[in-house]
PyMOL Python script that loads the backbone (N, CA, C, O; Angstrom):
from pymol import cmd

cmd.read_pdbstr("""\
ATOM      1  N   MET A   1       6.442  -6.721  12.197  1.00  0.00           N
ATOM      2  CA  MET A   1       5.415  -6.113  11.383  1.00  0.00           C
ATOM      3  C   MET A   1       4.073  -6.692  11.834  1.00  0.00           C
ATOM      4  O   MET A   1       3.938  -7.900  12.028  1.00  0.00           O
ATOM      5  N   SER A   2       3.096  -5.819  11.996  1.00  0.00           N
ATOM      6  CA  SER A   2       1.762  -6.273  12.398  1.00  0.00           C
ATOM      7  C   SER A   2       1.116  -7.068  11.270  1.00  0.00           C
ATOM      8  O   SER A   2       1.551  -7.002  10.120  1.00  0.00           O
ATOM      9  N   ALA A   3       0.083  -7.814  11.609  1.00  0.00           N
ATOM     10  CA  ALA A   3      -0.622  -8.612  10.607  1.00  0.00           C
ATOM     11  C   ALA A   3      -1.221  -7.713   9.521  1.00  0.00           C
ATOM     12  O   ALA A   3      -1.167  -8.040   8.335  1.00  0.00           O
ATOM     13  N   LYS A   4      -1.797  -6.572   9.941  1.00  0.00           N
ATOM     14  CA  LYS A   4      -2.377  -5.643   8.960  1.00  0.00           C
ATOM     15  C   LYS A   4      -1.298  -5.108   8.028  1.00  0.00           C
ATOM     16  O   LYS A   4      -1.485  -5.073   6.812  1.00  0.00           O
ATOM     17  N   SER A   5      -0.188  -4.697   8.587  1.00  0.00           N
ATOM     18  CA  SER A   5       0.905  -4.179   7.759  1.00  0.00           C
ATOM     19  C   SER A   5       1.436  -5.241   6.805  1.00  0.00           C
ATOM     20  O   SER A   5       1.760  -4.941   5.656  1.00  0.00           O
ATOM     21  N   ALA A   6       1.525  -6.465   7.275  1.00  0.00           N
ATOM     22  CA  ALA A   6       2.010  -7.554   6.428  1.00  0.00           C
ATOM     23  C   ALA A   6       1.070  -7.793   5.252  1.00  0.00           C
ATOM     24  O   ALA A   6       1.523  -8.030   4.133  1.00  0.00           O
ATOM     25  N   GLU A   7      -0.229  -7.732   5.500  1.00  0.00           N
ATOM     26  CA  GLU A   7      -1.201  -7.910   4.412  1.00  0.00           C
ATOM     27  C   GLU A   7      -1.091  -6.779   3.393  1.00  0.00           C
ATOM     28  O   GLU A   7      -1.124  -7.014   2.185  1.00  0.00           O
ATOM     29  N   VAL A   8      -0.959  -5.551   3.891  1.00  0.00           N
ATOM     30  CA  VAL A   8      -0.815  -4.401   2.990  1.00  0.00           C
ATOM     31  C   VAL A   8       0.498  -4.500   2.223  1.00  0.00           C
ATOM     32  O   VAL A   8       0.527  -4.257   1.017  1.00  0.00           O
ATOM     33  N   ALA A   9       1.570  -4.849   2.895  1.00  0.00           N
ATOM     34  CA  ALA A   9       2.872  -4.987   2.237  1.00  0.00           C
ATOM     35  C   ALA A   9       2.800  -6.028   1.124  1.00  0.00           C
ATOM     36  O   ALA A   9       3.429  -5.870   0.078  1.00  0.00           O
ATOM     37  N   SER A  10       2.041  -7.080   1.348  1.00  0.00           N
ATOM     38  CA  SER A  10       1.869  -8.109   0.325  1.00  0.00           C
ATOM     39  C   SER A  10       1.183  -7.543  -0.919  1.00  0.00           C
ATOM     40  O   SER A  10       1.580  -7.856  -2.042  1.00  0.00           O
ATOM     41  N   VAL A  11       0.168  -6.722  -0.729  1.00  0.00           N
ATOM     42  CA  VAL A  11      -0.527  -6.081  -1.847  1.00  0.00           C
ATOM     43  C   VAL A  11       0.433  -5.156  -2.595  1.00  0.00           C
ATOM     44  O   VAL A  11       0.494  -5.176  -3.824  1.00  0.00           O
ATOM     45  N   VAL A  12       1.173  -4.356  -1.852  1.00  0.00           N
ATOM     46  CA  VAL A  12       2.119  -3.417  -2.466  1.00  0.00           C
ATOM     47  C   VAL A  12       3.185  -4.183  -3.255  1.00  0.00           C
ATOM     48  O   VAL A  12       3.501  -3.820  -4.388  1.00  0.00           O
ATOM     49  N   ALA A  13       3.731  -5.230  -2.663  1.00  0.00           N
ATOM     50  CA  ALA A  13       4.755  -6.024  -3.342  1.00  0.00           C
ATOM     51  C   ALA A  13       4.219  -6.621  -4.631  1.00  0.00           C
ATOM     52  O   ALA A  13       4.912  -6.643  -5.648  1.00  0.00           O
ATOM     53  N   SER A  14       2.992  -7.103  -4.589  1.00  0.00           N
ATOM     54  CA  SER A  14       2.381  -7.692  -5.776  1.00  0.00           C
ATOM     55  C   SER A  14       2.230  -6.654  -6.887  1.00  0.00           C
ATOM     56  O   SER A  14       2.578  -6.919  -8.038  1.00  0.00           O
ATOM     57  N   VAL A  15       1.715  -5.479  -6.544  1.00  0.00           N
ATOM     58  CA  VAL A  15       1.527  -4.429  -7.550  1.00  0.00           C
ATOM     59  C   VAL A  15       2.861  -3.974  -8.128  1.00  0.00           C
ATOM     60  O   VAL A  15       2.971  -3.722  -9.327  1.00  0.00           O
ATOM     61  N   LEU A  16       3.860  -3.872  -7.281  1.00  0.00           N
ATOM     62  CA  LEU A  16       5.170  -3.377  -7.726  1.00  0.00           C
ATOM     63  C   LEU A  16       6.060  -4.475  -8.304  1.00  0.00           C
ATOM     64  O   LEU A  16       7.183  -4.208  -8.733  1.00  0.00           O
ATOM     65  N   ASN A  17       5.555  -5.714  -8.314  1.00  0.00           N
ATOM     66  CA  ASN A  17       6.331  -6.862  -8.803  1.00  0.00           C
ATOM     67  C   ASN A  17       7.660  -7.006  -8.066  1.00  0.00           C
ATOM     68  O   ASN A  17       8.709  -7.214  -8.676  1.00  0.00           O
ATOM     69  N   LEU A  18       7.590  -6.892  -6.748  1.00  0.00           N
ATOM     70  CA  LEU A  18       8.768  -7.030  -5.897  1.00  0.00           C
ATOM     71  C   LEU A  18       8.613  -8.252  -4.997  1.00  0.00           C
ATOM     72  O   LEU A  18       7.493  -8.648  -4.674  1.00  0.00           O
ATOM     73  N   PRO A  19       9.727  -8.847  -4.593  1.00  0.00           N
ATOM     74  CA  PRO A  19       9.633  -9.912  -3.586  1.00  0.00           C
ATOM     75  C   PRO A  19       9.042  -9.335  -2.292  1.00  0.00           C
ATOM     76  O   PRO A  19       9.348  -8.204  -1.913  1.00  0.00           O
ATOM     77  N   ALA A  20       8.213 -10.107  -1.635  1.00  0.00           N
ATOM     78  CA  ALA A  20       7.560  -9.638  -0.412  1.00  0.00           C
ATOM     79  C   ALA A  20       8.568  -9.143   0.618  1.00  0.00           C
ATOM     80  O   ALA A  20       8.284  -8.196   1.352  1.00  0.00           O
ATOM     81  N   ALA A  21       9.721  -9.759   0.681  1.00  0.00           N
ATOM     82  CA  ALA A  21      10.737  -9.379   1.672  1.00  0.00           C
ATOM     83  C   ALA A  21      11.273  -7.967   1.449  1.00  0.00           C
ATOM     84  O   ALA A  21      11.825  -7.363   2.369  1.00  0.00           O
ATOM     85  N   GLU A  22      11.119  -7.440   0.247  1.00  0.00           N
ATOM     86  CA  GLU A  22      11.621  -6.094  -0.048  1.00  0.00           C
ATOM     87  C   GLU A  22      10.651  -4.989   0.352  1.00  0.00           C
ATOM     88  O   GLU A  22      11.023  -3.816   0.375  1.00  0.00           O
ATOM     89  N   VAL A  23       9.414  -5.353   0.667  1.00  0.00           N
ATOM     90  CA  VAL A  23       8.412  -4.356   1.062  1.00  0.00           C
ATOM     91  C   VAL A  23       8.159  -4.516   2.548  1.00  0.00           C
ATOM     92  O   VAL A  23       7.444  -5.421   2.978  1.00  0.00           O
ATOM     93  N   THR A  24       8.752  -3.629   3.321  1.00  0.00           N
ATOM     94  CA  THR A  24       8.665  -3.696   4.779  1.00  0.00           C
ATOM     95  C   THR A  24       7.569  -2.767   5.290  1.00  0.00           C
ATOM     96  O   THR A  24       6.927  -2.058   4.515  1.00  0.00           O
ATOM     97  N   ALA A  25       7.367  -2.782   6.591  1.00  0.00           N
ATOM     98  CA  ALA A  25       6.336  -1.944   7.208  1.00  0.00           C
ATOM     99  C   ALA A  25       6.610  -0.462   6.993  1.00  0.00           C
ATOM    100  O   ALA A  25       5.678   0.342   7.017  1.00  0.00           O
ATOM    101  N   ASP A  26       7.864  -0.083   6.783  1.00  0.00           N
ATOM    102  CA  ASP A  26       8.190   1.340   6.573  1.00  0.00           C
ATOM    103  C   ASP A  26       8.314   1.714   5.100  1.00  0.00           C
ATOM    104  O   ASP A  26       8.785   2.804   4.776  1.00  0.00           O
ATOM    105  N   ALA A  27       7.896   0.822   4.208  1.00  0.00           N
ATOM    106  CA  ALA A  27       7.963   1.109   2.770  1.00  0.00           C
ATOM    107  C   ALA A  27       7.005   2.237   2.402  1.00  0.00           C
ATOM    108  O   ALA A  27       5.901   2.341   2.938  1.00  0.00           O
ATOM    109  N   SER A  28       7.459   3.079   1.472  1.00  0.00           N
ATOM    110  CA  SER A  28       6.642   4.219   1.051  1.00  0.00           C
ATOM    111  C   SER A  28       7.100   4.691  -0.321  1.00  0.00           C
ATOM    112  O   SER A  28       8.065   4.178  -0.888  1.00  0.00           O
ATOM    113  N   MET A  29       6.378   5.684  -0.838  1.00  0.00           N
ATOM    114  CA  MET A  29       6.785   6.302  -2.097  1.00  0.00           C
ATOM    115  C   MET A  29       8.168   6.934  -1.974  1.00  0.00           C
ATOM    116  O   MET A  29       8.886   7.064  -2.966  1.00  0.00           O
ATOM    117  N   GLU A  30       8.532   7.319  -0.784  1.00  0.00           N
ATOM    118  CA  GLU A  30       9.812   7.995  -0.570  1.00  0.00           C
ATOM    119  C   GLU A  30      11.003   7.048  -0.620  1.00  0.00           C
ATOM    120  O   GLU A  30      12.115   7.476  -0.929  1.00  0.00           O
ATOM    121  N   ASN A  31      10.787   5.758  -0.318  1.00  0.00           N
ATOM    122  CA  ASN A  31      11.950   4.875  -0.264  1.00  0.00           C
ATOM    123  C   ASN A  31      11.879   3.669  -1.208  1.00  0.00           C
ATOM    124  O   ASN A  31      12.770   2.820  -1.193  1.00  0.00           O
ATOM    125  N   LEU A  32      10.836   3.589  -2.020  1.00  0.00           N
ATOM    126  CA  LEU A  32      10.770   2.566  -3.069  1.00  0.00           C
ATOM    127  C   LEU A  32      10.623   3.277  -4.412  1.00  0.00           C
ATOM    128  O   LEU A  32       9.571   3.847  -4.704  1.00  0.00           O
ATOM    129  N   HIS A  33      11.674   3.243  -5.224  1.00  0.00           N
ATOM    130  CA  HIS A  33      11.615   4.004  -6.484  1.00  0.00           C
ATOM    131  C   HIS A  33      10.540   3.469  -7.437  1.00  0.00           C
ATOM    132  O   HIS A  33      10.083   4.200  -8.316  1.00  0.00           O
ATOM    133  N   GLN A  34      10.130   2.206  -7.276  1.00  0.00           N
ATOM    134  CA  GLN A  34       9.073   1.651  -8.128  1.00  0.00           C
ATOM    135  C   GLN A  34       7.701   2.235  -7.792  1.00  0.00           C
ATOM    136  O   GLN A  34       6.786   2.176  -8.614  1.00  0.00           O
ATOM    137  N   TRP A  35       7.552   2.793  -6.600  1.00  0.00           N
ATOM    138  CA  TRP A  35       6.272   3.317  -6.128  1.00  0.00           C
ATOM    139  C   TRP A  35       6.128   4.763  -6.595  1.00  0.00           C
ATOM    140  O   TRP A  35       6.378   5.704  -5.842  1.00  0.00           O
ATOM    141  N   ASP A  36       5.720   4.917  -7.850  1.00  0.00           N
ATOM    142  CA  ASP A  36       5.512   6.250  -8.414  1.00  0.00           C
ATOM    143  C   ASP A  36       4.016   6.568  -8.425  1.00  0.00           C
ATOM    144  O   ASP A  36       3.221   5.829  -7.844  1.00  0.00           O
ATOM    145  N   SER A  37       3.637   7.648  -9.073  1.00  0.00           N
ATOM    146  CA  SER A  37       2.238   8.083  -9.032  1.00  0.00           C
ATOM    147  C   SER A  37       1.293   7.083  -9.712  1.00  0.00           C
ATOM    148  O   SER A  37       0.177   6.871  -9.239  1.00  0.00           O
ATOM    149  N   LEU A  38       1.729   6.476 -10.804  1.00  0.00           N
ATOM    150  CA  LEU A  38       0.890   5.470 -11.455  1.00  0.00           C
ATOM    151  C   LEU A  38       0.770   4.226 -10.571  1.00  0.00           C
ATOM    152  O   LEU A  38      -0.311   3.653 -10.433  1.00  0.00           O
ATOM    153  N   ALA A  39       1.878   3.824  -9.983  1.00  0.00           N
ATOM    154  CA  ALA A  39       1.847   2.681  -9.062  1.00  0.00           C
ATOM    155  C   ALA A  39       0.936   2.977  -7.876  1.00  0.00           C
ATOM    156  O   ALA A  39       0.256   2.081  -7.377  1.00  0.00           O
ATOM    157  N   GLN A  40       0.919   4.229  -7.422  1.00  0.00           N
ATOM    158  CA  GLN A  40       0.057   4.608  -6.302  1.00  0.00           C
ATOM    159  C   GLN A  40      -1.410   4.330  -6.627  1.00  0.00           C
ATOM    160  O   GLN A  40      -2.141   3.787  -5.800  1.00  0.00           O
ATOM    161  N   LEU A  41      -1.830   4.701  -7.819  1.00  0.00           N
ATOM    162  CA  LEU A  41      -3.213   4.436  -8.227  1.00  0.00           C
ATOM    163  C   LEU A  41      -3.487   2.935  -8.292  1.00  0.00           C
ATOM    164  O   LEU A  41      -4.545   2.476  -7.862  1.00  0.00           O
ATOM    165  N   ASN A  42      -2.542   2.181  -8.824  1.00  0.00           N
ATOM    166  CA  ASN A  42      -2.715   0.732  -8.914  1.00  0.00           C
ATOM    167  C   ASN A  42      -2.711   0.077  -7.533  1.00  0.00           C
ATOM    168  O   ASN A  42      -3.453  -0.875  -7.291  1.00  0.00           O
ATOM    169  N   ILE A  43      -1.880   0.584  -6.638  1.00  0.00           N
ATOM    170  CA  ILE A  43      -1.853   0.073  -5.261  1.00  0.00           C
ATOM    171  C   ILE A  43      -3.194   0.341  -4.592  1.00  0.00           C
ATOM    172  O   ILE A  43      -3.746  -0.545  -3.940  1.00  0.00           O
ATOM    173  N   CYS A  44      -3.717   1.536  -4.743  1.00  0.00           N
ATOM    174  CA  CYS A  44      -4.998   1.881  -4.115  1.00  0.00           C
ATOM    175  C   CYS A  44      -6.140   1.055  -4.700  1.00  0.00           C
ATOM    176  O   CYS A  44      -7.057   0.667  -3.976  1.00  0.00           O
ATOM    177  N   LEU A  45      -6.092   0.787  -5.990  1.00  0.00           N
ATOM    178  CA  LEU A  45      -7.105  -0.064  -6.613  1.00  0.00           C
ATOM    179  C   LEU A  45      -7.005  -1.487  -6.056  1.00  0.00           C
ATOM    180  O   LEU A  45      -8.020  -2.081  -5.693  1.00  0.00           O
ATOM    181  N   ALA A  46      -5.811  -2.025  -5.990  1.00  0.00           N
ATOM    182  CA  ALA A  46      -5.616  -3.372  -5.453  1.00  0.00           C
ATOM    183  C   ALA A  46      -6.002  -3.429  -3.975  1.00  0.00           C
ATOM    184  O   ALA A  46      -6.571  -4.421  -3.519  1.00  0.00           O
ATOM    185  N   PHE A  47      -5.697  -2.372  -3.231  1.00  0.00           N
ATOM    186  CA  PHE A  47      -6.056  -2.275  -1.809  1.00  0.00           C
ATOM    187  C   PHE A  47      -7.579  -2.325  -1.670  1.00  0.00           C
ATOM    188  O   PHE A  47      -8.107  -3.038  -0.816  1.00  0.00           O
ATOM    189  N   HIS A  48      -8.274  -1.570  -2.508  1.00  0.00           N
ATOM    190  CA  HIS A  48      -9.738  -1.566  -2.483  1.00  0.00           C
ATOM    191  C   HIS A  48     -10.293  -2.951  -2.821  1.00  0.00           C
ATOM    192  O   HIS A  48     -11.210  -3.438  -2.160  1.00  0.00           O
ATOM    193  N   GLU A  49      -9.731  -3.576  -3.851  1.00  0.00           N
ATOM    194  CA  GLU A  49     -10.207  -4.903  -4.248  1.00  0.00           C
ATOM    195  C   GLU A  49      -9.958  -5.941  -3.160  1.00  0.00           C
ATOM    196  O   GLU A  49     -10.804  -6.803  -2.925  1.00  0.00           O
ATOM    197  N   ARG A  50      -8.821  -5.869  -2.502  1.00  0.00           N
ATOM    198  CA  ARG A  50      -8.467  -6.862  -1.470  1.00  0.00           C
ATOM    199  C   ARG A  50      -9.227  -6.647  -0.167  1.00  0.00           C
ATOM    200  O   ARG A  50      -9.703  -7.604   0.445  1.00  0.00           O
ATOM    201  N   PHE A  51      -9.341  -5.373   0.263  1.00  0.00           N
ATOM    202  CA  PHE A  51      -9.888  -5.098   1.585  1.00  0.00           C
ATOM    203  C   PHE A  51     -11.275  -4.446   1.569  1.00  0.00           C
ATOM    204  O   PHE A  51     -11.918  -4.334   2.612  1.00  0.00           O
ATOM    205  N   GLY A  52     -11.735  -4.019   0.396  1.00  0.00           N
ATOM    206  CA  GLY A  52     -13.059  -3.402   0.309  1.00  0.00           C
ATOM    207  C   GLY A  52     -13.129  -2.001   0.890  1.00  0.00           C
ATOM    208  O   GLY A  52     -14.213  -1.510   1.204  1.00  0.00           O
ATOM    209  N   VAL A  53     -11.985  -1.357   1.035  1.00  0.00           N
ATOM    210  CA  VAL A  53     -11.931  -0.004   1.596  1.00  0.00           C
ATOM    211  C   VAL A  53     -11.962   1.001   0.448  1.00  0.00           C
ATOM    212  O   VAL A  53     -11.056   1.037  -0.386  1.00  0.00           O
ATOM    213  N   ALA A  54     -13.020   1.818   0.418  1.00  0.00           N
ATOM    214  CA  ALA A  54     -13.130   2.858  -0.613  1.00  0.00           C
ATOM    215  C   ALA A  54     -12.298   4.070  -0.204  1.00  0.00           C
ATOM    216  O   ALA A  54     -12.208   4.409   0.976  1.00  0.00           O
ATOM    217  N   MET A  55     -11.699   4.711  -1.192  1.00  0.00           N
ATOM    218  CA  MET A  55     -10.863   5.887  -0.923  1.00  0.00           C
ATOM    219  C   MET A  55     -11.261   7.027  -1.846  1.00  0.00           C
ATOM    220  O   MET A  55     -11.476   6.832  -3.042  1.00  0.00           O
ATOM    221  N   ASP A  56     -11.355   8.223  -1.268  1.00  0.00           N
ATOM    222  CA  ASP A  56     -11.557   9.406  -2.098  1.00  0.00           C
ATOM    223  C   ASP A  56     -10.190   9.892  -2.576  1.00  0.00           C
ATOM    224  O   ASP A  56      -9.162   9.342  -2.180  1.00  0.00           O
ATOM    225  N   MET A  57     -10.173  10.903  -3.413  1.00  0.00           N
ATOM    226  CA  MET A  57      -8.908  11.375  -3.986  1.00  0.00           C
ATOM    227  C   MET A  57      -7.937  11.877  -2.921  1.00  0.00           C
ATOM    228  O   MET A  57      -6.729  11.668  -3.037  1.00  0.00           O
ATOM    229  N   GLU A  58      -8.451  12.530  -1.896  1.00  0.00           N
ATOM    230  CA  GLU A  58      -7.577  13.018  -0.817  1.00  0.00           C
ATOM    231  C   GLU A  58      -6.900  11.856  -0.104  1.00  0.00           C
ATOM    232  O   GLU A  58      -5.709  11.920   0.202  1.00  0.00           O
ATOM    233  N   THR A  59      -7.653  10.800   0.158  1.00  0.00           N
ATOM    234  CA  THR A  59      -7.090   9.624   0.829  1.00  0.00           C
ATOM    235  C   THR A  59      -6.069   8.935  -0.060  1.00  0.00           C
ATOM    236  O   THR A  59      -5.014   8.511   0.412  1.00  0.00           O
ATOM    237  N   ILE A  60      -6.378   8.821  -1.345  1.00  0.00           N
ATOM    238  CA  ILE A  60      -5.417   8.227  -2.282  1.00  0.00           C
ATOM    239  C   ILE A  60      -4.124   9.030  -2.289  1.00  0.00           C
ATOM    240  O   ILE A  60      -3.035   8.456  -2.264  1.00  0.00           O
ATOM    241  N   ALA A  61      -4.234  10.337  -2.322  1.00  0.00           N
ATOM    242  CA  ALA A  61      -3.048  11.198  -2.371  1.00  0.00           C
ATOM    243  C   ALA A  61      -2.211  11.134  -1.098  1.00  0.00           C
ATOM    244  O   ALA A  61      -0.997  11.329  -1.145  1.00  0.00           O
ATOM    245  N   SER A  62      -2.847  10.864   0.033  1.00  0.00           N
ATOM    246  CA  SER A  62      -2.108  10.883   1.301  1.00  0.00           C
ATOM    247  C   SER A  62      -1.697   9.499   1.800  1.00  0.00           C
ATOM    248  O   SER A  62      -0.910   9.396   2.741  1.00  0.00           O
ATOM    249  N   SER A  63      -2.204   8.460   1.200  1.00  0.00           N
ATOM    250  CA  SER A  63      -1.905   7.093   1.654  1.00  0.00           C
ATOM    251  C   SER A  63      -0.726   6.519   0.886  1.00  0.00           C
ATOM    252  O   SER A  63      -0.877   5.582   0.102  1.00  0.00           O
ATOM    253  N   THR A  64       0.429   7.081   1.117  1.00  0.00           N
ATOM    254  CA  THR A  64       1.612   6.779   0.312  1.00  0.00           C
ATOM    255  C   THR A  64       2.639   5.905   1.022  1.00  0.00           C
ATOM    256  O   THR A  64       3.828   5.954   0.707  1.00  0.00           O
ATOM    257  N   SER A  65       2.179   5.112   1.973  1.00  0.00           N
ATOM    258  CA  SER A  65       3.082   4.190   2.652  1.00  0.00           C
ATOM    259  C   SER A  65       2.298   2.980   3.133  1.00  0.00           C
ATOM    260  O   SER A  65       1.072   3.016   3.229  1.00  0.00           O
ATOM    261  N   VAL A  66       3.013   1.922   3.429  1.00  0.00           N
ATOM    262  CA  VAL A  66       2.369   0.729   3.982  1.00  0.00           C
ATOM    263  C   VAL A  66       1.679   1.088   5.284  1.00  0.00           C
ATOM    264  O   VAL A  66       0.550   0.656   5.519  1.00  0.00           O
ATOM    265  N   ALA A  67       2.328   1.868   6.135  1.00  0.00           N
ATOM    266  CA  ALA A  67       1.747   2.226   7.432  1.00  0.00           C
ATOM    267  C   ALA A  67       0.460   3.038   7.273  1.00  0.00           C
ATOM    268  O   ALA A  67      -0.516   2.798   7.984  1.00  0.00           O
ATOM    269  N   LYS A  68       0.455   3.984   6.355  1.00  0.00           N
ATOM    270  CA  LYS A  68      -0.746   4.804   6.152  1.00  0.00           C
ATOM    271  C   LYS A  68      -1.879   3.986   5.576  1.00  0.00           C
ATOM    272  O   LYS A  68      -3.035   4.193   5.945  1.00  0.00           O
ATOM    273  N   LEU A  69      -1.576   3.057   4.676  1.00  0.00           N
ATOM    274  CA  LEU A  69      -2.614   2.188   4.134  1.00  0.00           C
ATOM    275  C   LEU A  69      -3.136   1.246   5.218  1.00  0.00           C
ATOM    276  O   LEU A  69      -4.343   1.030   5.320  1.00  0.00           O
ATOM    277  N   ALA A  70      -2.254   0.695   6.011  1.00  0.00           N
ATOM    278  CA  ALA A  70      -2.677  -0.215   7.085  1.00  0.00           C
ATOM    279  C   ALA A  70      -3.576   0.493   8.084  1.00  0.00           C
ATOM    280  O   ALA A  70      -4.488  -0.115   8.645  1.00  0.00           O
ATOM    281  N   ALA A  71      -3.321   1.774   8.309  1.00  0.00           N
ATOM    282  CA  ALA A  71      -4.138   2.546   9.258  1.00  0.00           C
ATOM    283  C   ALA A  71      -5.574   2.698   8.784  1.00  0.00           C
ATOM    284  O   ALA A  71      -6.456   2.992   9.591  1.00  0.00           O
ATOM    285  N   LEU A  72      -5.829   2.504   7.495  1.00  0.00           N
ATOM    286  CA  LEU A  72      -7.189   2.605   6.947  1.00  0.00           C
ATOM    287  C   LEU A  72      -8.019   1.359   7.223  1.00  0.00           C
ATOM    288  O   LEU A  72      -9.243   1.381   7.089  1.00  0.00           O
ATOM    289  N   LEU A  73      -7.360   0.278   7.605  1.00  0.00           N
ATOM    290  CA  LEU A  73      -8.066  -0.967   7.850  1.00  0.00           C
ATOM    291  C   LEU A  73      -8.723  -0.967   9.227  1.00  0.00           C
ATOM    292  O   LEU A  73      -8.153  -0.455  10.191  1.00  0.00           O
ATOM    293  N   PRO A  74      -9.911  -1.535   9.317  1.00  0.00           N
ATOM    294  CA  PRO A  74     -10.567  -1.593  10.630  1.00  0.00           C
ATOM    295  C   PRO A  74      -9.804  -2.541  11.554  1.00  0.00           C
ATOM    296  O   PRO A  74      -9.091  -3.437  11.103  1.00  0.00           O
ATOM    297  N   ASN A  75      -9.969  -2.321  12.842  1.00  0.00           N
ATOM    298  CA  ASN A  75      -9.285  -3.194  13.818  1.00  0.00           C
ATOM    299  C   ASN A  75      -9.852  -4.533  13.827  1.00  0.00           C
ATOM    300  O   ASN A  75      -9.398  -5.391  14.584  1.00  0.00           O
TER     301      ASN A  75
END
""", "prot")
cmd.dss("prot")
cmd.show_as("cartoon", "prot")
cmd.util.cbc("prot")
cmd.orient("prot")
C-alpha cells in the first residue's frame, strides 16, 4: 500500500471504528458494510480536516474508496 493510501485508510478506519488492518488499499463502499452513505459524509469530512482537500458534492459522491480518495491528494 502506498503512503498516501495508508494515510487515507487510517482516516477511513478511524471514522468506521475499525482496526487499521481491516481497511486495505482496495477498501470501498462496495466491500465494507460499515461504509454507508452517512459514513461517506463523515469520511469526506474527516478527509478534509486531515488533508485540507475541499470536495464538491460530485466528488463526495464519486470518492467511495480508499484508492479514489488517495487519488485526490497531491503528489
